[in-house]
N, C-alpha and C positions, 0 to 999 in steps of 0.2 A: 224428749220422752216419756213415753205418755203407762207408762209402769206404774203402780206410785210406789210399791215398793223399790224398785230403781233410782225410783227419784226421791226416795229416804237419801238411800245412799248416797247418794251423788251433793246430795246436800250438806250431809253429814260430810263428806270424803273436802266437800270442800271447805269446811270449818279445821278440820284436826288434819289435817292432809294426805295426797294419794296415797302416801305409803303405809298406812292404817290400816288395820284389815279391819274392816266394819262386819260385826253378827247380827241379825236380823232376829231376833224372838217373830217364830209365825207360827202360832199356837202350842206344839208340843214338841218344840225345833227350836234349833239358831240354826239363822242358815247367811251363807254366803256363798257370795253372787262374780260372776266376771272375772276380773285379774288376781281376787280375794280365794275365790273358789279353786284357784290352781294350785296355788301357795298350799293352800291348806290340804289337798290331797294330800300333793307333794310330801309337805315337812309335819302330814300329820297321817298319814295313810288313811285317809277319806277316798270313800268311792265321789266318783266325780262323775257327775250326772249334770242336766241342763233343765232348762225351768223358761216354757215358750213365752213370749212377750206380746207379741204379736198374730192372731190368727185372720189366719182366711188367706189369699196369694201371697201378699206378702210375710207370709210365717216367720217370725225369729223364733231363735232362741237364743241362751245366754247360760254358760256355764256354773252353776252350783254346787256346791258341797253342803253337809250339814252335820249336827250335833242333839241329840235329849238334854231340854233343859237341865236334865240333872248331872248330867256329865259337862256340862258348857267349863265351869269353872280349871277343871284340871285338862280340860286340850285351851286356853287360854294362858293358863299356866306355861305348858311346854312349849306354845308359841313366843311368850316370853322369856322363859328361857335360852329360845335358837336365838336370840337378839329383836323380832317382830313387836311391834305394838300396836296393840288391840283395840276398839270398845266396839260396847254390846249397846242396840235398842227395844229397846221394847215401843210399837209402834199404839198411841191410843188408839182405842177404836175406829172403825172406819178409813183409818191412813190407812191401814195396809190393807 
């Protein structure tokens, strides 16, 4: 996996469990990827979009959803109330 953001998500999931929804802070948003994005889009009525992870002839996209930083607590609370476990990551400069 060459994308640094997705690598961070995979490393975190290896530590906390695949079932935990991992939010990653990217500038002014917290974003979720892959199956986490699909769950959040469905459970939180978020728009499901995608992010390019490979360019060129082998272009690849991964599902993505996000919320503004100021709203993350509200969305995490909704997920927890529905029985989900979540974690938020704020990567250091250069990690993402």
